N, C-alpha and C positions, 0 to 999 in steps of 0.2 A: 678470536671474536665470539661474541656472546651464543653465534648458531651452535657452535660444539658443545656446548654442556650440556650435560643427561637432563632429560624431562624429569626425575624425580628428582636431582638437585635444582633445577628453576623452581619446580612447584614448590619444594620445601622451604623455600625462600619467600616466597609469594605470603601477601598479605592479604590474601584472597578469603573468600568465606571457605571453611572446613568442607572437605568431602567425605564426609560422614553420615553417622544418622539424624545429626540435628540440620543436616543441610537440606533446604527446601526440593522438594522432586521438580523436574522438569515442568511435569502439570501445574505445580503451587506456581510455578515462577510464569507459568503461560496464562493463569487464571489474573494472575497481577497484572500484568500487562493487558489482558482483553479489559478486567476494569476499568484502569484507565482510558484503554482506547474507545469504548465505548462511549464515555464521557466525552474525548476528544472529537470522535465522530458524528456524536449528537449535535455538539459546537460547531462541528465542521458543517454539518446542515443546515445549522441556524444561519451561520456566516453565509452560504451561499445562496439560500432562500432570501437571505435581505438582497442579495447581490442581482436577485432575480426581480423583488420586487420593487427594488427602493431607486434602480438604476434603470434608464431606458435601455430598450434593446442596442442600438447603435454603441453604446459606452459596455455591455456586456460582452457584446461578438468583439470590439476591438481590442479588451484586456482581455480575454479566452486566448485570442491569438498573442499578446502580448508576455503574458504569461507564461506560456508556452517556451519561451526564448531562454529563461533562465531554467526552465524544467528540461532545456536539451542537455544540460550537462549537471542537473542534482544528481541523478542515479550514477554518474563516475565521479563526484565530488562530494555528495553527500551520503543519504543510506545508503542503495545498491551497493557501491563499491565499498564504500568504508568498511560498513559492518562485516561484507562477506571477506573480503581481505585483511581487514586490519584484528578483526577479533580472534583468530586463531594463532596467529603469530605473537599477537599481546600477552593473550594466556600462558603461551612458552616463555616468558621472559622472569625472571626476579623484579621486585618490585622497583629497584630502582633503575632498570633497565627500559621494565615496563613504562617507567614516567619518563623517560630518557625519550623513547621511541614515540609517545605521544607528541613530545613536544615538536621533536624532530617532522613529526605529522604537520603538526598544527603551524609550523614556520612554512612548509610546502604550499600548505593550503591557503595559507595569508599570500604568497607570491604568485601563485595560479590566479586567486582570484580576482586580484590589481591587476595582472595583465588581461583577462578575460573582461574585466569591467571598461577598460580604457578601449581596447577593441571594439567591445558593444555598441560604448558609447557613438564612438564615432561609423560606426559601418551598421547603424541600426535599421538607416532606409535599406540596405540590399538584402539585410537577413530578414526585413518582414516582408520582403519581396519573394523572398526563398520559398516561405512557409504561405504566401496566399498566390504566387504565379499571378495569372492574368488578372485585369478587373473581374471584382465580384462583389458582395454582400457588404464585404466587411469596409469600414471607414480606415484607410490607408496611412493617411497624416496622423491620426489619430492613436493607431495604434503603435504607430512609431514612437511618438512622444511619451506614449505610456510603458512602452519596450524602455526606453532609457531610464525613467522612473524607476522600474519595478525591478530592474535586472541586479541591485545590490542586494536583494533576497537572497540571492544565489550562497554568497558571501556570509552572512548571518547564518543561515541553513547548513551549512558548511560545518560551521564552527559547534553548531548545533547536536550535528551528526557526529562530531568526533567526538563530544562531550557522551553522548547516548552507547556509544561503541563500549567507551571507557566502563562507562558503569554498567553496561549489560555483560562486558567480557568478566565483571568481578561478580556478577549475579545479583544486581544492586539494581532492580526493576523500577522501582517506585517513581524515582527519577524522570527516565525515559517513558515511561508509560503517561504521566502526566504532564511533562514539559509540553506537549503540542494544543493541551489546551491553554496554555497561555497563548499561544499565537491565535487561536480563533478569538480569546476573550477580546484581547486589544483590538484585533481588526472590525471584531461586531461593534466595541464602541466607539471606532474611529468614522465607523460605515455609518451610526445611526447618526455620528453628530454633522457629518458630510455627506449625506444625502444627493445622488443625481451629480454629483462632481466627479469627474474621470480622473484626477490627478491626485487629489486625498483618498481616493481609492485606491491607488496601486501602490501609495506611501504607507496606507495601511498594511499592505501586508508585508511591508519591508520591517514598520516597526513590531508587525506582530512575530514574525521570524527572530527580531535581535532579543525579543521578551522571551522565547524558548529558547534560546542560547543562553540566556542570563539566569534564568529560572532552575538552572541544571547546577550550576558553581556552588551553591551550599553543598550539594550534595557530595560533591568531588571533595569540597574541602572537607565535608563530616570523616569521610572514609578516607581520607589522606591521598585521595588519586589526581591530585592535580597535576597536568602535564608540567615538565619540568622543563621550561622555557630556555632559550638560549644555545640548545643545542639543535644546530641545522642538519645534523647528519646523523645516522644510525645503522651500523651495520644490516639491521633487520628489516631496516626501510627500503631497501631493494629489492628484498623479499615481496615485502607488501606490494609494492608497485608492479613486481612479476605479477603477481595474481591479481593488478589491476588492469593487465595488458587485454583478459578476456572481457572485462569491461568496458574497455576502451571501444573494442569491435563490436561488441554486443548493442553497448549504447549508441554509437556511430550509426550503424543499421537500424536501432530501434527508432533514431530520429530521422533519419530517412523515411521510413515507415510513419512518421509523424508529419513529416512534411508532405507525402503524399495524400494522407487523409486531410489534413489541414486544407489542401488543393481542392481535393475533393468534396470535403464539405463547404468551401466556398462558392462552389459552382453550382449548389442546390441553395434555396429559397433560401430568404433572409430568415434568421434564429436558429440556423440547423446550426453554425457552431456553438451555440449557447445548450441546444437540447442535446448534443452528445456530449458533451462537458456533463451536462447536469444526471444524463443515464449514469455515465461513467462515475458519479458521485458515490450512487447506490452501489455501484460495483464495487469502489474500493472501500464504501462502508462493510460492507458485506465480508470482502476479503481481508482489511485492516482488523476487523476484529475476531472472525473466527481463523482466518490464516495466517496472516504475517505475523501477530501477536505469539501465537502459537509457537511457529516456526522460528521466531528469534529466540523464546525463551531455550528451544529443546537444540538449536542451534550452539546456546553457548552448553550446554550439557552433552550434547554430543563431540562439541571439540575436546573437551577435557576426557572422553570416554574413547578418544581417538586412535590410541595407542593400547588400549585393550583388546581384549580377546573378539574378533570379528562377532560371534554370538551376542556379545551385551551389547555393542554398537548397534546391532542387527534388531535386537528387542527394545532398544531405546526408542530408535528409529520408525519403527513399526508403532509404538506406544503415541509416539508423535502426529503419524499419519490417520492412525484411527481416530484421536481426539479430535484434528481438522477435518475428518471427515465426517463425521456425528454431527458437528456444527454445519459444514457448508453445503451438506446435503438439502437440509429443511428451508436453510436462508436460501440460496437460490431459486427453490420451487417457488418460495413465496413471492418473490419479484415476478415471475412467469405469470402466477396468477392474478396479481393484482398491483400492475404498475400504474394505474391510472390514478387508482387512489394513494398510492405511494406518495407519486409528484404531487398530486393536487394540494395532499395534507401538509407536506413537508415545505413546497415552493409557492404556494398562495393562501397560506393563511389569514393574510392582512387583509382578506374578502370576505372574512367572518367579522371584521369591527368597521372595514369600509368598505362597503360595496361597491365595485364598479373600478375599485382598483386595484393593485397586484400585477402578476404576471401575465406577459402576451397570452390569452387564450392558445393562439396556434402553438406558441414556443413549448407549452405545457403539454399538448397533442402531441408534438414531435418528440419532446422527450419519455415519454410512456411509450410513444410507438419504439424509439430504442432502447428504451429499457426490458422491456418483455422478454427478447431473445435473451438479453446478457444475463438473465438468470441462469442460465444453463449453461454457462461459463464460469459460474464462483466456483462448484465444485473443483473441475480440470485445472483452474489456474491457482488454487486455494493447494489441492495436496502437490502440485508440481512445484509451490514455493517451499519446501521442504524438500523435497526431492533436489531441487536443485543446488540447494545448499551442501549437500553431503559432497559434491565434486570441490567445493572448495576447502572443505575441512580435509581433504584427502592432497587438497594442490593438484588437482587436475585439471588443466585449466583449456584442454583441448575440445572436453566436450560440452561446456557449455555454450563456447563458441558455437560448435557446429548444431546443439538443438535450438539454441535462440535463432541464429542463421535460416535453421528451415520455417519454425515459428513466423518470423518477421516476412520472409518471402512466401509465404504461403498466405499471410495474412494480406498483404500487399496485392498478390495476384486475385484473393476472394473478395476485394474491396473493388478492383477496378472490373470482375466481371459481375460484382452482385449490386451493386449501387444502383449502376443504370438503370437495370429493371427495377429493383427494389425500392430506390429512394435511401432514406438515411437508416431505415432498417438492415438493407443489405452489409451496412458496417459491421453492426452487430452480430449479423450472422457470420460474417467473417469472421470476425473473433472466436465465435463460439467453436466453428470448426478449428481453428487454427488451435485453438488451447486444446483442443480433446486431442488431437493428433502430438502435441507436445508431452502431454500426459500420459502417451501410450510408449514415445520413445524415451522418457525418462524411467519408465518404469521397466523397460528391456534393459537398459543401461546400468541401472542399479541393483537390478537382480543380478548381471551378469558377473559385478564387483563385488558385492556384499554378499553375505551369507542372509540374503532377505526372502523372509517368507513371501512373495508375491500373491502364491496362491490364495493364502490366508488374508491377505488385504484387499483380493480380489473379491473372497466371497464376504467379506465384511463392507466392501464398497457396496456390493450389489444389495446387500439387506438392507443397507441405509438409505440407500437411493430409492429402493421398494417402499420401503416404510413411508420415507418422505413422500413419495409418491402418490400414496393411497392416503395419507394425512392431506394431502393437496387436492385428491378427487372429494374426500368428504366436505373438508375445504369449501370447496368450489360448490356444491350441491348447496349446502345451507346458505351461503352468499344469496344464490339465485332466489331461496324458498323466502330470506328475510326483505321486505320492503325497505328500502333507503334512501335516502332526497340524493338529490345530485349537485348540493350544494358543500360548501367546505366540510360542514358538519357533518353529512352524509359521507362523505370521502374518508374522513378521520376515522367514523365510525367502522366505517366498512376494512379500512386497513388494521386498525384495533380489532376487532373481530376476528379476521381472518389470522393474525398473528397468535391472539391465543388462541383460537380453534385448533389451527395446526401443531403450535408446540402442544398443545394438550393431548392431541392425537398419538404425535410423533413420541412426547415422553411416555404417555402410558404403555406403548405398543415395546418401545426399546424396554422398559423397565419387567413388562411382562415376558419377555425374549431372555432377560437377563445381561444384556450387554453391559460391561465392566463399567465402561464410564458412566452409565446412570445409577450405578451401586456407587461408584469410589464419589460421583456426585452427591449422594442420599447419605452416605457416614461422613463426607466434611471432606476425603482425604485430598481433593485439589484446593481445597480451601488455606489449608494448614501453611 
């Protein structure tokens, strides 16, 4: 069995980038991913701004519900489970075995996606009814139709995630970083060609996901990493599947929460589904750029260092957490102080060219209301992203299950308690409280297991949060003193001014205090 080979032998046989002086640092990989993620998220914002502005509210609400159906399985069959369970096992194989393992996983994904597609096509009305509950503000028949059309998105994104996992495991980050841009570009083009049409909207996302997969194939060919097809089983695939067990549980539990949140939003006024989706876009932008990208880069490096001395593992982990904390602290607080400017500049720019058109004003208002509290969730969710991955590196599956269960249960309880008195804002506050609770639990668990300098990280976290808070205070005062119009140009100016002032103050103080992150940025260490 392949699994009994020594790790040194496996690594010597692999055609991976050498782990030596010329190997890019974890931070270098992080910045490569962050660059691609920045463009990906910006094009994603363009895509979703067009969704709000080119399509009527009836279509956007129905599509938001329909798109949740493939996303119910996306974390299990695509990015989440595949990355966390596949990468550590893949890295431990010789190159021929690694290709066979990837091929076996590709065969499994093909079979599972085919079964799910058949079931969902037949059971779409029941699935949508499960999400919506009783009658509400969403067009049920349209949501059912769009669910059937958009569900193949899952298959394409699953194979895309497999390609990403292979490339990231080999520390080839350019392809995975830029592939999502293809999804957004294809989707945007089709939305512009077929505005206001529901079915072409769903098809646009399917074709976009296919493009995201296809654009990575040349990178797999170039680095000789194509999965070896025709092998439907591999001994290590069983371990990958075992590591996916906690994801089966946590994803299932998370989707129960998704059902609860969708039903709660369906009980609120029309536009609430779209509004919370919009707010989540900005949260995802901040997390994708400043947390998920660095976490993926450090996850690959931590997986390679797992067999080394605990002190070396802990040092790499602390470096990754500091980098994430350094960026997520100001990013989250920026969303807190200018939610209206962010929402209007991104989701209502058509009004600058065609006054009287654009996104429904009430939807914009609800989106800004939901976004403001979510800024406080960026830091805890961002740091937790890397902390959670350490359990999969160590193949300890029970703790992710326990922590995620606590997060989901607490979120559901808080949603139920806070939405009735606070409306859509209660959803956001529920997520914020649950996110901080999760971070505290993860810090305690990781500190107990690893030789992790939790006190050093906590001091650093308090410092960057304090500096970011001070920078936000300065920014807020300046915004109050500068007269800015309330049209789109004014909102855009406010967003740019706030970003520039906050970044300048934050980076100046960080540089003055001698933070290693700012020093490395200055000398270009992260960019090499």
